[in-house]
Gaussian input, Z-matrix of N, CA and C with variables (Angstrom, degrees):
# hf/3-21g

backbone

0 1
 N
 C     1     B1
 C     2     B2     1     A1
 N     3     B3     2     A2     1     D1
 C     4     B4     3     A3     2     D2
 C     5     B5     4     A4     3     D3
 N     6     B6     5     A5     4     D4
 C     7     B7     6     A6     5     D5
 C     8     B8     7     A7     6     D6
 N     9     B9     8     A8     7     D7
 C    10    B10     9     A9     8     D8
 C    11    B11    10    A10     9     D9
 N    12    B12    11    A11    10    D10
 C    13    B13    12    A12    11    D11
 C    14    B14    13    A13    12    D12
 N    15    B15    14    A14    13    D13
 C    16    B16    15    A15    14    D14
 C    17    B17    16    A16    15    D15
 N    18    B18    17    A17    16    D16
 C    19    B19    18    A18    17    D17
 C    20    B20    19    A19    18    D18
 N    21    B21    20    A20    19    D19
 C    22    B22    21    A21    20    D20
 C    23    B23    22    A22    21    D21
 N    24    B24    23    A23    22    D22
 C    25    B25    24    A24    23    D23
 C    26    B26    25    A25    24    D24
 N    27    B27    26    A26    25    D25
 C    28    B28    27    A27    26    D26
 C    29    B29    28    A28    27    D27
 N    30    B30    29    A29    28    D28
 C    31    B31    30    A30    29    D29
 C    32    B32    31    A31    30    D30
 N    33    B33    32    A32    31    D31
 C    34    B34    33    A33    32    D32
 C    35    B35    34    A34    33    D33
 N    36    B36    35    A35    34    D34
 C    37    B37    36    A36    35    D35
 C    38    B38    37    A37    36    D36
 N    39    B39    38    A38    37    D37
 C    40    B40    39    A39    38    D38
 C    41    B41    40    A40    39    D39
 N    42    B42    41    A41    40    D40
 C    43    B43    42    A42    41    D41
 C    44    B44    43    A43    42    D42
 N    45    B45    44    A44    43    D43
 C    46    B46    45    A45    44    D44
 C    47    B47    46    A46    45    D45
 N    48    B48    47    A47    46    D46
 C    49    B49    48    A48    47    D47
 C    50    B50    49    A49    48    D48
 N    51    B51    50    A50    49    D49
 C    52    B52    51    A51    50    D50
 C    53    B53    52    A52    51    D51
 N    54    B54    53    A53    52    D52
 C    55    B55    54    A54    53    D53
 C    56    B56    55    A55    54    D54
 N    57    B57    56    A56    55    D55
 C    58    B58    57    A57    56    D56
 C    59    B59    58    A58    57    D57
 N    60    B60    59    A59    58    D58
 C    61    B61    60    A60    59    D59
 C    62    B62    61    A61    60    D60
 N    63    B63    62    A62    61    D61
 C    64    B64    63    A63    62    D62
 C    65    B65    64    A64    63    D63
 N    66    B66    65    A65    64    D64
 C    67    B67    66    A66    65    D65
 C    68    B68    67    A67    66    D66
 N    69    B69    68    A68    67    D67
 C    70    B70    69    A69    68    D68
 C    71    B71    70    A70    69    D69
 N    72    B72    71    A71    70    D70
 C    73    B73    72    A72    71    D71
 C    74    B74    73    A73    72    D72
 N    75    B75    74    A74    73    D73
 C    76    B76    75    A75    74    D74
 C    77    B77    76    A76    75    D75
 N    78    B78    77    A77    76    D76
 C    79    B79    78    A78    77    D77
 C    80    B80    79    A79    78    D78
 N    81    B81    80    A80    79    D79
 C    82    B82    81    A81    80    D80
 C    83    B83    82    A82    81    D81
 N    84    B84    83    A83    82    D82
 C    85    B85    84    A84    83    D83
 C    86    B86    85    A85    84    D84
 N    87    B87    86    A86    85    D85
 C    88    B88    87    A87    86    D86
 C    89    B89    88    A88    87    D87
 N    90    B90    89    A89    88    D88
 C    91    B91    90    A90    89    D89
 C    92    B92    91    A91    90    D90
 N    93    B93    92    A92    91    D91
 C    94    B94    93    A93    92    D92
 C    95    B95    94    A94    93    D93
 N    96    B96    95    A95    94    D94
 C    97    B97    96    A96    95    D95
 C    98    B98    97    A97    96    D96
 N    99    B99    98    A98    97    D97
 C   100   B100    99    A99    98    D98
 C   101   B101   100   A100    99    D99
 N   102   B102   101   A101   100   D100
 C   103   B103   102   A102   101   D101
 C   104   B104   103   A103   102   D102
 N   105   B105   104   A104   103   D103
 C   106   B106   105   A105   104   D104
 C   107   B107   106   A106   105   D105
 N   108   B108   107   A107   106   D106
 C   109   B109   108   A108   107   D107
 C   110   B110   109   A109   108   D108
 N   111   B111   110   A110   109   D109
 C   112   B112   111   A111   110   D110
 C   113   B113   112   A112   111   D111
 N   114   B114   113   A113   112   D112
 C   115   B115   114   A114   113   D113
 C   116   B116   115   A115   114   D114
 N   117   B117   116   A116   115   D115
 C   118   B118   117   A117   116   D116
 C   119   B119   118   A118   117   D117
 N   120   B120   119   A119   118   D118
 C   121   B121   120   A120   119   D119
 C   122   B122   121   A121   120   D120
 N   123   B123   122   A122   121   D121
 C   124   B124   123   A123   122   D122
 C   125   B125   124   A124   123   D123
 N   126   B126   125   A125   124   D124
 C   127   B127   126   A126   125   D125
 C   128   B128   127   A127   126   D126
 N   129   B129   128   A128   127   D127
 C   130   B130   129   A129   128   D128
 C   131   B131   130   A130   129   D129
 N   132   B132   131   A131   130   D130
 C   133   B133   132   A132   131   D131
 C   134   B134   133   A133   132   D132
 N   135   B135   134   A134   133   D133
 C   136   B136   135   A135   134   D134
 C   137   B137   136   A136   135   D135
 N   138   B138   137   A137   136   D136
 C   139   B139   138   A138   137   D137
 C   140   B140   139   A139   138   D138
 N   141   B141   140   A140   139   D139
 C   142   B142   141   A141   140   D140
 C   143   B143   142   A142   141   D141
 N   144   B144   143   A143   142   D142
 C   145   B145   144   A144   143   D143
 C   146   B146   145   A145   144   D144
 N   147   B147   146   A146   145   D145
 C   148   B148   147   A147   146   D146
 C   149   B149   148   A148   147   D147
 N   150   B150   149   A149   148   D148
 C   151   B151   150   A150   149   D149
 C   152   B152   151   A151   150   D150
 N   153   B153   152   A152   151   D151
 C   154   B154   153   A153   152   D152
 C   155   B155   154   A154   153   D153
 N   156   B156   155   A155   154   D154
 C   157   B157   156   A156   155   D155
 C   158   B158   157   A157   156   D156
 N   159   B159   158   A158   157   D157
 C   160   B160   159   A159   158   D158
 C   161   B161   160   A160   159   D159
 N   162   B162   161   A161   160   D160
 C   163   B163   162   A162   161   D161
 C   164   B164   163   A163   162   D162
 N   165   B165   164   A164   163   D163
 C   166   B166   165   A165   164   D164
 C   167   B167   166   A166   165   D165
 N   168   B168   167   A167   166   D166
 C   169   B169   168   A168   167   D167
 C   170   B170   169   A169   168   D168
 N   171   B171   170   A170   169   D169
 C   172   B172   171   A171   170   D170
 C   173   B173   172   A172   171   D171
 N   174   B174   173   A173   172   D172
 C   175   B175   174   A174   173   D173
 C   176   B176   175   A175   174   D174
 N   177   B177   176   A176   175   D175
 C   178   B178   177   A177   176   D176
 C   179   B179   178   A178   177   D177
 N   180   B180   179   A179   178   D178
 C   181   B181   180   A180   179   D179
 C   182   B182   181   A181   180   D180
 N   183   B183   182   A182   181   D181
 C   184   B184   183   A183   182   D182
 C   185   B185   184   A184   183   D183
 N   186   B186   185   A185   184   D184
 C   187   B187   186   A186   185   D185
 C   188   B188   187   A187   186   D186
 N   189   B189   188   A188   187   D187
 C   190   B190   189   A189   188   D188
 C   191   B191   190   A190   189   D189
 N   192   B192   191   A191   190   D190
 C   193   B193   192   A192   191   D191
 C   194   B194   193   A193   192   D192
 N   195   B195   194   A194   193   D193
 C   196   B196   195   A195   194   D194
 C   197   B197   196   A196   195   D195
 N   198   B198   197   A197   196   D196
 C   199   B199   198   A198   197   D197
 C   200   B200   199   A199   198   D198
 N   201   B201   200   A200   199   D199
 C   202   B202   201   A201   200   D200
 C   203   B203   202   A202   201   D201
 N   204   B204   203   A203   202   D202
 C   205   B205   204   A204   203   D203
 C   206   B206   205   A205   204   D204
 N   207   B207   206   A206   205   D205
 C   208   B208   207   A207   206   D206
 C   209   B209   208   A208   207   D207
 N   210   B210   209   A209   208   D208
 C   211   B211   210   A210   209   D209
 C   212   B212   211   A211   210   D210
 N   213   B213   212   A212   211   D211
 C   214   B214   213   A213   212   D212
 C   215   B215   214   A214   213   D213
 N   216   B216   215   A215   214   D214
 C   217   B217   216   A216   215   D215
 C   218   B218   217   A217   216   D216
 N   219   B219   218   A218   217   D217
 C   220   B220   219   A219   218   D218
 C   221   B221   220   A220   219   D219
 N   222   B222   221   A221   220   D220
 C   223   B223   222   A222   221   D221
 C   224   B224   223   A223   222   D222
 N   225   B225   224   A224   223   D223
 C   226   B226   225   A225   224   D224
 C   227   B227   226   A226   225   D225
 N   228   B228   227   A227   226   D226
 C   229   B229   228   A228   227   D227
 C   230   B230   229   A229   228   D228
 N   231   B231   230   A230   229   D229
 C   232   B232   231   A231   230   D230
 C   233   B233   232   A232   231   D231
 N   234   B234   233   A233   232   D232
 C   235   B235   234   A234   233   D233
 C   236   B236   235   A235   234   D234
 N   237   B237   236   A236   235   D235
 C   238   B238   237   A237   236   D236
 C   239   B239   238   A238   237   D237
 N   240   B240   239   A239   238   D238
 C   241   B241   240   A240   239   D239
 C   242   B242   241   A241   240   D240
 N   243   B243   242   A242   241   D241
 C   244   B244   243   A243   242   D242
 C   245   B245   244   A244   243   D243
 N   246   B246   245   A245   244   D244
 C   247   B247   246   A246   245   D245
 C   248   B248   247   A247   246   D246
 N   249   B249   248   A248   247   D247
 C   250   B250   249   A249   248   D248
 C   251   B251   250   A250   249   D249
 N   252   B252   251   A251   250   D250
 C   253   B253   252   A252   251   D251
 C   254   B254   253   A253   252   D252
 N   255   B255   254   A254   253   D253
 C   256   B256   255   A255   254   D254
 C   257   B257   256   A256   255   D255
 N   258   B258   257   A257   256   D256
 C   259   B259   258   A258   257   D257
 C   260   B260   259   A259   258   D258
 N   261   B261   260   A260   259   D259
 C   262   B262   261   A261   260   D260
 C   263   B263   262   A262   261   D261
 N   264   B264   263   A263   262   D262
 C   265   B265   264   A264   263   D263
 C   266   B266   265   A265   264   D264

   B1=1.4358
   B2=1.5255
   B3=1.3456
   B4=1.4636
   B5=1.5230
   B6=1.3085
   B7=1.4627
   B8=1.5223
   B9=1.2992
   B10=1.4580
   B11=1.5303
   B12=1.3291
   B13=1.4627
   B14=1.5231
   B15=1.3275
   B16=1.4609
   B17=1.5246
   B18=1.3221
   B19=1.4629
   B20=1.5280
   B21=1.3202
   B22=1.4704
   B23=1.5277
   B24=1.3385
   B25=1.4551
   B26=1.5239
   B27=1.3090
   B28=1.4642
   B29=1.5221
   B30=1.3353
   B31=1.4606
   B32=1.5206
   B33=1.3285
   B34=1.4704
   B35=1.5206
   B36=1.3193
   B37=1.4633
   B38=1.5231
   B39=1.3174
   B40=1.4652
   B41=1.5266
   B42=1.3150
   B43=1.4655
   B44=1.5108
   B45=1.3150
   B46=1.4568
   B47=1.5233
   B48=1.3129
   B49=1.4678
   B50=1.5198
   B51=1.3290
   B52=1.4595
   B53=1.5188
   B54=1.3092
   B55=1.4735
   B56=1.5255
   B57=1.3177
   B58=1.4579
   B59=1.5113
   B60=1.3160
   B61=1.4601
   B62=1.5285
   B63=1.3363
   B64=1.4554
   B65=1.5195
   B66=1.3291
   B67=1.4532
   B68=1.5105
   B69=1.3076
   B70=1.4610
   B71=1.5202
   B72=1.3327
   B73=1.4627
   B74=1.5182
   B75=1.3384
   B76=1.4690
   B77=1.5273
   B78=1.3141
   B79=1.4636
   B80=1.5319
   B81=1.3067
   B82=1.4589
   B83=1.5212
   B84=1.3284
   B85=1.4657
   B86=1.5273
   B87=1.3348
   B88=1.4681
   B89=1.5295
   B90=1.3457
   B91=1.4684
   B92=1.5319
   B93=1.3233
   B94=1.4684
   B95=1.5303
   B96=1.3490
   B97=1.4728
   B98=1.5296
   B99=1.3263
   B100=1.4613
   B101=1.5298
   B102=1.3170
   B103=1.4672
   B104=1.5271
   B105=1.3224
   B106=1.4699
   B107=1.5226
   B108=1.3395
   B109=1.4668
   B110=1.5326
   B111=1.3284
   B112=1.4561
   B113=1.5169
   B114=1.3245
   B115=1.4726
   B116=1.5223
   B117=1.3347
   B118=1.4691
   B119=1.5272
   B120=1.3293
   B121=1.4606
   B122=1.5259
   B123=1.3272
   B124=1.4634
   B125=1.5307
   B126=1.3260
   B127=1.4718
   B128=1.5248
   B129=1.3240
   B130=1.4663
   B131=1.5308
   B132=1.3274
   B133=1.4695
   B134=1.5311
   B135=1.3178
   B136=1.4568
   B137=1.5128
   B138=1.3381
   B139=1.4648
   B140=1.5239
   B141=1.3322
   B142=1.4686
   B143=1.5266
   B144=1.3256
   B145=1.4639
   B146=1.5232
   B147=1.3204
   B148=1.4661
   B149=1.5219
   B150=1.3256
   B151=1.4686
   B152=1.5236
   B153=1.3403
   B154=1.4649
   B155=1.5264
   B156=1.3275
   B157=1.4643
   B158=1.5223
   B159=1.3275
   B160=1.4641
   B161=1.5294
   B162=1.3300
   B163=1.4721
   B164=1.5334
   B165=1.3353
   B166=1.4658
   B167=1.5282
   B168=1.3354
   B169=1.4631
   B170=1.5266
   B171=1.3211
   B172=1.4655
   B173=1.5299
   B174=1.3405
   B175=1.4675
   B176=1.5244
   B177=1.3105
   B178=1.4654
   B179=1.5315
   B180=1.3397
   B181=1.4700
   B182=1.5198
   B183=1.3338
   B184=1.4725
   B185=1.5188
   B186=1.3190
   B187=1.4634
   B188=1.5318
   B189=1.3286
   B190=1.4596
   B191=1.5134
   B192=1.3214
   B193=1.4660
   B194=1.5256
   B195=1.3181
   B196=1.4640
   B197=1.5228
   B198=1.3123
   B199=1.4606
   B200=1.5254
   B201=1.3153
   B202=1.4590
   B203=1.5171
   B204=1.3167
   B205=1.4679
   B206=1.5295
   B207=1.3225
   B208=1.4666
   B209=1.5251
   B210=1.3213
   B211=1.4599
   B212=1.5231
   B213=1.3084
   B214=1.4589
   B215=1.5114
   B216=1.3055
   B217=1.4549
   B218=1.5195
   B219=1.2914
   B220=1.4560
   B221=1.5156
   B222=1.3204
   B223=1.4544
   B224=1.5268
   B225=1.3154
   B226=1.4512
   B227=1.5238
   B228=1.2801
   B229=1.4554
   B230=1.5145
   B231=1.3256
   B232=1.4623
   B233=1.5216
   B234=1.3000
   B235=1.4642
   B236=1.5215
   B237=1.3145
   B238=1.4575
   B239=1.5210
   B240=1.3143
   B241=1.4645
   B242=1.5181
   B243=1.3247
   B244=1.4528
   B245=1.5168
   B246=1.3399
   B247=1.4508
   B248=1.5155
   B249=1.3047
   B250=1.4523
   B251=1.5047
   B252=1.3333
   B253=1.4555
   B254=1.5262
   B255=1.3293
   B256=1.4564
   B257=1.5318
   B258=1.3230
   B259=1.4698
   B260=1.5294
   B261=1.3251
   B262=1.4642
   B263=1.5221
   B264=1.3008
   B265=1.4773
   B266=1.4831
   A1=110.40
   A2=116.60
   A3=119.73
   A4=111.41
   A5=116.73
   A6=120.20
   A7=110.70
   A8=117.15
   A9=121.13
   A10=110.46
   A11=117.81
   A12=121.33
   A13=110.28
   A14=117.35
   A15=121.25
   A16=110.94
   A17=117.34
   A18=121.20
   A19=110.65
   A20=117.97
   A21=121.15
   A22=110.96
   A23=117.97
   A24=120.50
   A25=112.67
   A26=118.93
   A27=122.45
   A28=109.53
   A29=115.65
   A30=119.53
   A31=113.01
   A32=118.60
   A33=119.79
   A34=109.04
   A35=115.72
   A36=120.99
   A37=109.28
   A38=115.45
   A39=121.70
   A40=108.75
   A41=116.24
   A42=120.82
   A43=109.95
   A44=116.12
   A45=120.17
   A46=110.13
   A47=114.67
   A48=121.67
   A49=106.98
   A50=116.26
   A51=120.41
   A52=108.68
   A53=116.47
   A54=123.15
   A55=111.69
   A56=115.94
   A57=120.40
   A58=114.98
   A59=118.09
   A60=121.35
   A61=107.62
   A62=116.92
   A63=122.05
   A64=109.12
   A65=116.41
   A66=119.00
   A67=111.69
   A68=115.85
   A69=123.55
   A70=107.64
   A71=116.00
   A72=121.09
   A73=108.58
   A74=118.73
   A75=120.87
   A76=111.43
   A77=115.07
   A78=121.37
   A79=112.43
   A80=118.07
   A81=121.20
   A82=113.54
   A83=117.32
   A84=121.82
   A85=111.11
   A86=117.53
   A87=121.83
   A88=114.01
   A89=121.29
   A90=119.88
   A91=114.22
   A92=118.34
   A93=120.05
   A94=113.69
   A95=120.33
   A96=118.10
   A97=112.63
   A98=116.65
   A99=119.86
   A100=110.94
   A101=116.65
   A102=120.16
   A103=111.05
   A104=116.50
   A105=120.65
   A106=110.40
   A107=117.03
   A108=119.65
   A109=110.88
   A110=118.07
   A111=121.00
   A112=112.42
   A113=116.55
   A114=120.45
   A115=110.38
   A116=116.34
   A117=120.09
   A118=110.48
   A119=117.11
   A120=121.02
   A121=111.68
   A122=117.52
   A123=121.34
   A124=110.62
   A125=116.88
   A126=120.47
   A127=110.44
   A128=117.54
   A129=120.37
   A130=111.46
   A131=117.45
   A132=120.22
   A133=111.09
   A134=117.33
   A135=120.36
   A136=112.51
   A137=115.92
   A138=120.35
   A139=110.97
   A140=116.72
   A141=120.31
   A142=110.75
   A143=117.46
   A144=120.97
   A145=111.37
   A146=117.01
   A147=120.56
   A148=110.89
   A149=117.50
   A150=120.81
   A151=110.34
   A152=117.77
   A153=120.39
   A154=111.11
   A155=117.33
   A156=119.78
   A157=111.93
   A158=116.97
   A159=119.60
   A160=111.44
   A161=116.95
   A162=120.42
   A163=109.91
   A164=116.83
   A165=120.07
   A166=110.96
   A167=117.34
   A168=120.27
   A169=110.74
   A170=116.97
   A171=121.03
   A172=109.96
   A173=116.90
   A174=119.99
   A175=110.96
   A176=116.73
   A177=120.39
   A178=110.67
   A179=116.15
   A180=119.50
   A181=111.34
   A182=116.81
   A183=119.88
   A184=110.87
   A185=118.56
   A186=121.57
   A187=109.77
   A188=117.05
   A189=120.43
   A190=112.24
   A191=117.88
   A192=121.20
   A193=110.75
   A194=117.18
   A195=120.54
   A196=111.89
   A197=117.53
   A198=121.15
   A199=111.70
   A200=117.87
   A201=119.29
   A202=109.46
   A203=116.61
   A204=118.84
   A205=109.79
   A206=117.27
   A207=119.16
   A208=110.29
   A209=116.31
   A210=120.72
   A211=109.64
   A212=115.62
   A213=120.32
   A214=109.18
   A215=115.17
   A216=120.17
   A217=108.53
   A218=115.30
   A219=118.77
   A220=110.66
   A221=115.36
   A222=120.10
   A223=111.39
   A224=114.93
   A225=121.30
   A226=109.01
   A227=116.61
   A228=121.59
   A229=106.64
   A230=115.67
   A231=120.65
   A232=109.64
   A233=117.32
   A234=118.55
   A235=111.18
   A236=115.03
   A237=120.50
   A238=108.27
   A239=115.81
   A240=118.01
   A241=110.00
   A242=115.44
   A243=121.86
   A244=116.11
   A245=119.90
   A246=120.18
   A247=112.67
   A248=118.94
   A249=121.80
   A250=113.19
   A251=118.16
   A252=122.60
   A253=110.18
   A254=116.92
   A255=121.59
   A256=108.56
   A257=115.60
   A258=119.58
   A259=108.53
   A260=115.94
   A261=121.81
   A262=109.28
   A263=115.19
   A264=119.14
   A265=110.09
   D1=-45.07
   D2=178.76
   D3=-64.61
   D4=-36.10
   D5=178.13
   D6=-63.97
   D7=-40.35
   D8=178.84
   D9=-64.36
   D10=-42.21
   D11=177.13
   D12=-62.37
   D13=-41.55
   D14=178.48
   D15=-61.07
   D16=-44.08
   D17=-178.87
   D18=-65.57
   D19=-42.70
   D20=-177.72
   D21=-67.62
   D22=-38.14
   D23=-177.26
   D24=-74.70
   D25=-26.02
   D26=-178.24
   D27=-105.66
   D28=74.77
   D29=-176.02
   D30=-101.12
   D31=7.56
   D32=176.12
   D33=-67.64
   D34=145.48
   D35=-178.11
   D36=-85.98
   D37=136.26
   D38=179.16
   D39=-126.57
   D40=141.20
   D41=175.09
   D42=-79.43
   D43=134.55
   D44=-178.41
   D45=-130.48
   D46=154.93
   D47=175.32
   D48=-143.44
   D49=121.18
   D50=-176.76
   D51=-140.91
   D52=117.45
   D53=-179.94
   D54=52.53
   D55=43.28
   D56=176.93
   D57=83.46
   D58=-2.84
   D59=178.86
   D60=-98.97
   D61=125.54
   D62=-178.48
   D63=-110.41
   D64=143.99
   D65=178.73
   D66=-171.13
   D67=178.81
   D68=178.06
   D69=-125.94
   D70=120.11
   D71=179.13
   D72=-134.61
   D73=158.85
   D74=177.09
   D75=-59.69
   D76=146.03
   D77=-176.22
   D78=-61.55
   D79=-31.93
   D80=179.18
   D81=-73.11
   D82=-23.10
   D83=-178.34
   D84=-91.13
   D85=-19.57
   D86=-174.96
   D87=-56.80
   D88=-40.45
   D89=-178.76
   D90=-75.31
   D91=-13.85
   D92=-175.86
   D93=-60.98
   D94=-47.63
   D95=179.06
   D96=-59.55
   D97=-37.40
   D98=178.42
   D99=-64.61
   D100=-41.93
   D101=178.45
   D102=-64.54
   D103=-40.84
   D104=179.63
   D105=-64.75
   D106=-45.36
   D107=178.37
   D108=-64.52
   D109=-34.69
   D110=177.05
   D111=-64.66
   D112=-42.30
   D113=177.67
   D114=-63.53
   D115=-43.37
   D116=179.18
   D117=-61.81
   D118=-42.38
   D119=179.55
   D120=-62.59
   D121=-43.29
   D122=179.55
   D123=-64.69
   D124=-41.72
   D125=179.23
   D126=-63.91
   D127=-42.73
   D128=179.70
   D129=-65.08
   D130=-43.00
   D131=178.98
   D132=-66.04
   D133=-40.86
   D134=177.59
   D135=-64.04
   D136=-40.95
   D137=177.98
   D138=-63.72
   D139=-42.77
   D140=179.11
   D141=-62.75
   D142=-40.08
   D143=179.08
   D144=-65.09
   D145=-43.52
   D146=178.88
   D147=-63.48
   D148=-41.62
   D149=178.49
   D150=-63.13
   D151=-43.14
   D152=178.32
   D153=-61.74
   D154=-41.67
   D155=179.21
   D156=-66.05
   D157=-39.37
   D158=177.95
   D159=-64.78
   D160=-40.95
   D161=178.85
   D162=-64.62
   D163=-43.41
   D164=179.10
   D165=-63.35
   D166=-41.45
   D167=178.56
   D168=-65.51
   D169=-38.53
   D170=178.90
   D171=-63.26
   D172=-45.54
   D173=179.09
   D174=-65.46
   D175=-37.37
   D176=179.37
   D177=-65.61
   D178=-42.19
   D179=178.38
   D180=-64.65
   D181=-42.44
   D182=-179.49
   D183=-66.34
   D184=-39.30
   D185=179.04
   D186=-67.17
   D187=-37.66
   D188=178.90
   D189=-69.35
   D190=-32.96
   D191=179.91
   D192=-70.94
   D193=-33.28
   D194=-179.13
   D195=-77.16
   D196=-33.62
   D197=-172.68
   D198=-111.55
   D199=43.98
   D200=178.36
   D201=-75.55
   D202=131.50
   D203=-179.78
   D204=-72.62
   D205=152.09
   D206=177.95
   D207=-65.71
   D208=149.09
   D209=-179.31
   D210=-74.65
   D211=138.59
   D212=177.58
   D213=-89.22
   D214=141.69
   D215=176.82
   D216=-89.90
   D217=149.14
   D218=179.26
   D219=133.98
   D220=-156.77
   D221=-178.00
   D222=-69.39
   D223=144.27
   D224=176.40
   D225=-105.11
   D226=146.49
   D227=176.21
   D228=-95.50
   D229=124.09
   D230=-178.91
   D231=-116.90
   D232=150.52
   D233=179.18
   D234=-69.24
   D235=142.74
   D236=175.99
   D237=-72.49
   D238=144.24
   D239=-176.93
   D240=-78.01
   D241=133.04
   D242=172.84
   D243=85.10
   D244=-21.06
   D245=-177.26
   D246=-104.37
   D247=-23.06
   D248=-176.56
   D249=80.32
   D250=2.12
   D251=179.89
   D252=-93.46
   D253=159.68
   D254=179.05
   D255=-98.70
   D256=143.37
   D257=175.30
   D258=-150.51
   D259=155.35
   D260=178.22
   D261=-93.40
   D262=146.74
   D263=177.68
   D264=-105.77

């Protein structure tokens, strides 16, 4: 709603030039393409980061599955009830 009020109140025409494209658009509309490109850039960077983390986690899981140490026989350490601490029995 506030964005719409901003656009309606700033109706003066301004000359713009962006990536070699020249034109005249209302002053209130001029920041919109920049905001849209900024949102797209943030979404693309966030998506790339999530994909990298998923790939790293996948490789970590596969490496851990191949190199699991043999289980030791003997006493097991179990969590203490109610405290969240570990203790030997």
